[in-house]
VOPAGU-2260 file (C-alpha; in pm, 1 decimal, decimal comma):
REM VOPAGU-2260
SITE   aa  ch    i         X         Y         Z
SITE  MET   A    0    9716,3  -19448,8   -7646,3
SITE  ALA   A    1    9655,3  -19742,3   -7410,9
SITE  ARG   A    2    9928,9  -19805,7   -7152,1
SITE  PHE   A    3    9838,2  -20171,8   -7103,2
SITE  SER   A    4    9816,9  -20451,3   -7359,3
SITE  LYS   A    5    9489,3  -20626,1   -7433,6
SITE  ILE   A    6    9604,6  -20937,5   -7249,8
SITE  GLU   A    7    9712,6  -20734,8   -6946,9
SITE  VAL   A    8    9376,2  -20560,0   -6931,4
SITE  LEU   A    9    9172,8  -20879,9   -6948,8
SITE  GLN   A   10    9396,8  -21051,4   -6694,2
SITE  THR   A   11    9362,7  -20757,8   -6454,7
SITE  MET   A   12    8984,4  -20761,7   -6482,4
SITE  GLN   A   13    8974,8  -21136,3   -6430,7
SITE  GLN   A   14    9212,0  -21132,2   -6134,3
SITE  THR   A   15    9045,8  -20836,5   -5960,8
SITE  GLY   A   16    8691,8  -20950,3   -6032,3
SITE  MET   A   17    8538,3  -20604,7   -6003,2
SITE  VAL   A   18    8532,3  -20291,9   -6218,3
SITE  PRO   A   19    8388,6  -19979,7   -6053,6
SITE  VAL   A   20    8169,5  -19776,3   -6289,8
SITE  PHE   A   21    8159,4  -19401,9   -6224,6
SITE  TYR   A   22    8100,3  -19058,9   -6375,3
SITE  ASN   A   23    8125,3  -18711,3   -6230,6
SITE  ALA   A   24    8147,6  -18376,8   -6405,1
SITE  ASP   A   25    8411,4  -18261,9   -6156,4
SITE  ALA   A   26    8755,3  -18394,8   -6245,9
SITE  GLU   A   27    8879,3  -18355,8   -5889,7
SITE  VAL   A   28    8595,6  -18569,3   -5754,6
SITE  ALA   A   29    8668,6  -18831,6   -6020,2
SITE  LYS   A   30    9035,5  -18837,1   -5918,0
SITE  GLN   A   31    8953,2  -18887,4   -5551,6
SITE  VAL   A   32    8710,2  -19169,0   -5630,0
SITE  VAL   A   33    8965,8  -19345,8   -5848,7
SITE  LYS   A   34    9230,8  -19300,7   -5577,8
SITE  ALA   A   35    8996,7  -19442,3   -5311,6
SITE  CYS   A   36    8922,7  -19746,9   -5527,1
SITE  TYR   A   37    9294,3  -19791,4   -5593,5
SITE  GLU   A   38    9370,7  -19783,8   -5222,0
SITE  GLY   A   39    9089,8  -20034,1   -5171,9
SITE  GLY   A   40    9260,6  -20283,6   -5405,1
SITE  VAL   A   41    9085,1  -20211,4   -5734,4
SITE  ARG   A   42    9301,8  -20224,4   -6045,3
SITE  ALA   A   43    9050,1  -20165,0   -6327,4
SITE  PHE   A   44    8816,8  -19864,3   -6338,7
SITE  GLU   A   45    8547,5  -19760,6   -6588,5
SITE  PHE   A   46    8477,3  -19389,3   -6631,4
SITE  THR   A   47    8147,4  -19354,5   -6813,8
SITE  ASN   A   48    8085,3  -19123,6   -7108,5
SITE  ARG   A   49    7766,4  -18974,1   -6968,5
SITE  GLY   A   50    7797,5  -18597,1   -6963,4
SITE  ASP   A   51    7889,8  -18300,9   -7181,6
SITE  PHE   A   52    8266,7  -18273,0   -7226,7
SITE  ALA   A   53    8313,2  -18607,0   -7048,1
SITE  HIS   A   54    8608,6  -18675,8   -7277,1
SITE  GLU   A   55    8789,5  -18370,1   -7140,9
SITE  ILE   A   56    8748,7  -18496,7   -6785,7
SITE  PHE   A   57    8867,2  -18839,3   -6896,4
SITE  GLY   A   58    9177,0  -18693,6   -7063,0
SITE  GLU   A   59    9275,7  -18516,2   -6742,0
SITE  LEU   A   60    9197,2  -18824,9   -6534,8
SITE  SER   A   61    9400,0  -19046,5   -6768,9
SITE  ARG   A   62    9711,1  -18831,9   -6731,7
SITE  TRP   A   63    9664,3  -18811,5   -6354,3
SITE  VAL   A   64    9618,2  -19186,7   -6311,1
SITE  LYS   A   65    9941,7  -19257,9   -6495,3
SITE  SER   A   66   10142,9  -19091,3   -6220,1
SITE  GLU   A   67    9921,4  -19125,2   -5911,1
SITE  CYS   A   68    9775,5  -19474,9   -5961,2
SITE  PRO   A   69   10027,4  -19636,9   -6198,6
SITE  GLU   A   70    9881,5  -19989,1   -6180,6
SITE  MET   A   71    9523,9  -19875,5   -6245,2
SITE  VAL   A   72    9380,6  -19985,8   -6580,3
SITE  LEU   A   73    9151,7  -19699,7   -6679,6
SITE  GLY   A   74    8881,4  -19754,5   -6938,9
SITE  VAL   A   75    8569,2  -19585,5   -7071,1
SITE  GLY   A   76    8206,5  -19694,7   -7059,6
SITE  SER   A   77    7872,6  -19602,0   -7217,0
SITE  VAL   A   78    8025,0  -19596,5   -7566,1
SITE  VAL   A   79    7774,8  -19665,2   -7845,5
SITE  ASP   A   80    7957,1  -19559,0   -8163,7
SITE  ALA   A   81    8295,7  -19593,9   -8330,2
SITE  PRO   A   82    8397,2  -19224,0   -8337,4
SITE  THR   A   83    8350,9  -19198,4   -7960,9
SITE  ALA   A   84    8554,9  -19513,4   -7907,2
SITE  ALA   A   85    8835,9  -19372,9   -8123,5
SITE  LEU   A   86    8832,0  -19044,1   -7930,1
SITE  TYR   A   87    8870,0  -19213,8   -7593,5
SITE  ILE   A   88    9136,3  -19453,2   -7716,2
SITE  GLN   A   89    9336,1  -19151,6   -7828,3
SITE  LEU   A   90    9294,9  -19011,7   -7475,4
SITE  GLY   A   91    9438,1  -19327,4   -7321,1
SITE  ALA   A   92    9142,7  -19561,4   -7268,1
SITE  ASN   A   93    9272,3  -19913,0   -7201,7
SITE  PHE   A   94    8933,0  -20073,2   -7263,3
SITE  VAL   A   95    8595,5  -19975,3   -7404,4
SITE  VAL   A   96    8258,1  -20081,1   -7262,8
SITE  GLY   A   97    7912,6  -20015,4   -7406,4
SITE  PRO   A   98    7547,2  -20083,5   -7323,1
SITE  LEU   A   99    7500,7  -20244,7   -7664,6
SITE  PHE   A  100    7698,5  -20426,1   -7933,2
SITE  ASN   A  101    7819,6  -20219,9   -8229,8
SITE  ALA   A  102    8033,2  -20401,9   -8485,7
SITE  GLU   A  103    8197,4  -20074,7   -8594,0
SITE  VAL   A  104    8320,3  -20013,3   -8239,6
SITE  ALA   A  105    8467,7  -20364,9   -8242,5
SITE  LYS   A  106    8663,2  -20282,0   -8558,5
SITE  VAL   A  107    8809,3  -19964,8   -8409,9
SITE  CYS   A  108    8908,6  -20140,0   -8087,6
SITE  ASN   A  109    9050,1  -20446,5   -8261,7
SITE  ARG   A  110    9259,8  -20225,5   -8485,4
SITE  ARG   A  111    9430,2  -20082,9   -8176,0
SITE  CYS   A  112    9423,2  -20409,7   -7975,8
SITE  VAL   A  113    9201,2  -20252,2   -7709,9
SITE  PRO   A  114    8943,2  -20480,6   -7540,7
SITE  TYR   A  115    8581,1  -20401,8   -7628,2
SITE  THR   A  116    8313,3  -20528,5   -7390,3
SITE  PRO   A  117    7967,0  -20469,4   -7536,8
SITE  GLY   A  118    7635,0  -20505,6   -7359,4
SITE  CYS   A  119    7441,0  -20814,1   -7466,8
SITE  GLY   A  120    7093,3  -20931,9   -7371,0
SITE  SER   A  121    7079,3  -21270,5   -7542,3
SITE  VAL   A  122    7291,5  -21572,1   -7628,8
SITE  SER   A  123    7283,4  -21470,0   -7996,3
SITE  GLU   A  124    7419,2  -21124,3   -7914,8
SITE  ILE   A  125    7696,7  -21274,8   -7704,1
SITE  GLY   A  126    7786,3  -21507,3   -7991,2
SITE  ALA   A  127    7787,0  -21222,5   -8244,7
SITE  ALA   A  128    8011,2  -21014,8   -8019,4
SITE  GLN   A  129    8252,2  -21305,4   -7975,1
SITE  GLU   A  130    8268,3  -21349,5   -8353,4
SITE  ALA   A  131    8368,1  -20982,5   -8375,6
SITE  GLY   A  132    8659,5  -21038,7   -8137,9
SITE  CYS   A  133    8505,6  -20943,4   -7803,8
SITE  ASP   A  134    8673,5  -21171,6   -7550,6
SITE  LEU   A  135    8470,7  -21033,6   -7259,5
SITE  THR   A  136    8102,2  -20961,0   -7309,9
SITE  LYS   A  137    7872,2  -20777,5   -7072,1
SITE  ILE   A  138    7521,8  -20889,2   -6987,4
SITE  PHE   A  139    7321,4  -20572,5   -6944,5
SITE  PRO   A  140    7109,8  -20483,1   -6767,1
SITE  ALA   A  141    7213,3  -20795,0   -6576,9
SITE  GLY   A  142    6920,0  -20805,9   -6336,8
SITE  ASN   A  143    6661,7  -20765,6   -6612,1
SITE  VAL   A  144    6831,9  -21001,8   -6854,8
SITE  GLY   A  145    6796,2  -21290,2   -6613,1
SITE  GLY   A  146    7041,9  -21254,4   -6328,9
SITE  PRO   A  147    7289,0  -21523,2   -6218,8
SITE  SER   A  148    7074,6  -21802,5   -6364,7
SITE  PHE   A  149    7115,5  -21648,1   -6710,7
SITE  VAL   A  150    7494,2  -21657,1   -6674,1
SITE  LYS   A  151    7488,2  -22019,3   -6559,9
SITE  ASN   A  152    7267,9  -22124,3   -6850,5
SITE  VAL   A  153    7482,8  -21940,7   -7106,2
SITE  LEU   A  154    7801,7  -22102,3   -6982,3
SITE  ALA   A  155    7655,9  -22452,2   -7002,9
SITE  PRO   A  156    7667,8  -22467,0   -7387,4
SITE  MET   A  157    7932,8  -22190,2   -7421,1
SITE  PRO   A  158    8185,8  -22258,1   -7140,8
SITE  TRP   A  159    8458,1  -22056,0   -7314,0
SITE  SER   A  160    8262,9  -21734,5   -7255,2
SITE  MET   A  161    8398,3  -21458,0   -7033,1
SITE  ILE   A  162    8108,4  -21262,2   -6890,0
SITE  MET   A  163    8083,3  -20933,0   -6706,5
SITE  ALA   A  164    7763,0  -20861,5   -6514,0
SITE  THR   A  165    7661,6  -20496,6   -6479,9
SITE  GLY   A  166    7332,2  -20373,1   -6340,7
SITE  ALA   A  167    7170,9  -20514,8   -6024,1
SITE  VAL   A  168    7514,8  -20590,0   -5879,1
SITE  GLU   A  169    7557,4  -20495,7   -5513,2
SITE  PRO   A  170    7858,7  -20508,7   -5277,4
SITE  THR   A  171    7697,1  -20766,6   -5049,9
SITE  GLU   A  172    7794,4  -21124,9   -4977,9
SITE  GLU   A  173    7462,8  -21262,8   -5097,6
SITE  ASN   A  174    7463,3  -21073,9   -5426,4
SITE  LEU   A  175    7830,1  -21110,1   -5522,5
SITE  SER   A  176    7844,7  -21476,2   -5423,0
SITE  ALA   A  177    7547,6  -21550,8   -5646,9
SITE  TRP   A  178    7709,0  -21388,6   -5948,7
SITE  PHE   A  179    8047,7  -21555,5   -5908,8
SITE  LYS   A  180    7906,0  -21896,6   -5826,5
SITE  ALA   A  181    7708,7  -21865,0   -6150,0
SITE  GLY   A  182    8038,5  -21818,8   -6333,5
SITE  VAL   A  183    8090,5  -21451,2   -6413,9
SITE  THR   A  184    8446,7  -21341,1   -6484,8
SITE  VAL   A  185    8398,1  -20995,1   -6340,8
SITE  VAL   A  186    8125,0  -20760,3   -6224,0
SITE  GLY   A  187    8075,2  -20392,7   -6294,9
SITE  MET   A  188    7940,0  -20188,6   -6006,3
SITE  GLY   A  189    7829,3  -19825,9   -5992,1
SITE  SER   A  190    7572,4  -19656,9   -5769,4
SITE  LYS   A  191    7580,0  -19923,0   -5496,7
SITE  LEU   A  192    7953,4  -19872,8   -5460,5
SITE  PHE   A  193    7929,0  -19494,8   -5469,2
SITE  PRO   A  194    7624,2  -19374,5   -5272,4
SITE  LYS   A  195    7541,4  -19011,5   -5354,8
SITE  GLU   A  196    7561,3  -18907,1   -4991,4
SITE  VAL   A  197    7912,3  -19054,9   -4959,4
SITE  ILE   A  198    8031,9  -18866,3   -5267,6
SITE  ALA   A  199    7868,4  -18544,0   -5145,5
SITE  ALA   A  200    8037,8  -18578,3   -4806,6
SITE  LYS   A  201    8369,8  -18665,4   -4974,7
SITE  GLU   A  202    8408,6  -18971,1   -4754,6
SITE  TRP   A  203    8679,2  -19125,8   -4971,1
SITE  GLY   A  204    8790,7  -19363,9   -4697,5
SITE  ALA   A  205    8443,1  -19518,4   -4690,2
SITE  ILE   A  206    8468,4  -19594,4   -5062,2
SITE  ALA   A  207    8808,8  -19757,4   -5017,6
SITE  GLU   A  208    8672,0  -19973,7   -4738,5
SITE  LYS   A  209    8367,9  -20074,4   -4941,4
SITE  CYS   A  210    8599,8  -20181,4   -5223,8
SITE  ARG   A  211    8810,2  -20390,2   -4983,9
SITE  GLU   A  212    8499,5  -20561,0   -4850,6
SITE  ALA   A  213    8365,0  -20635,5   -5199,3
SITE  LEU   A  214    8697,0  -20776,3   -5320,8
SITE  SER   A  215    8718,4  -20994,1   -5010,2
SITE  ILE   A  216    8371,5  -21134,5   -5076,5
SITE  ILE   A  217    8463,5  -21203,2   -5439,1
SITE  ALA   A  218    8782,7  -21385,2   -5338,1
SITE  ALA   A  219    8587,2  -21601,8   -5095,6
SITE  ALA   A  220    8316,1  -21678,1   -5352,4
SITE  ARG   A  221    8576,8  -21798,2   -5601,7
SITE  LYS   A  222    8722,5  -22061,2   -5366,8
């Protein structure tokens, strides 16, 4: 069961501006990465459903986060069907993200007042998702869909839209500034935030610092 209300989750994402996206088959590695992000100022984290028994890792991580990172809003990503969404919600997911829009997932999430952020590649898909109750929609893959210019052009006729950009997002001033100046609400960031060599070396402090730097750039871009 989600620990945070739908409004709290969306507000946290909006205020923080960044949601790290990560998966690892080792629960201990996942815990250390979440902790590093937490220490770096992150307050919303997406654990992706990308490996066998990923839900078991998530369940352990969810219980751990409750005590070790109490303000962290933990959600699940890479969800493409309603049964998977229901499973993760039962394990404590506070939000559900997917690479595509599935109306059945929206129903499950709405029934439990859990935010559902589906991947959309067109204005029509964004509109359909909004009709289904998705307050925050994700453009994905953001770089291929059209980048910051796509966001800007969507918001012109649909200024009420809350958009997350995931894919082709990097923790650099040039990249993040472009996305936020275009009008995104939040960005999702994975591999660029968690280089394989950093994870392998268990340099958790480096991850925390990278998060601090990214959040600082986002804050500056929003002024």
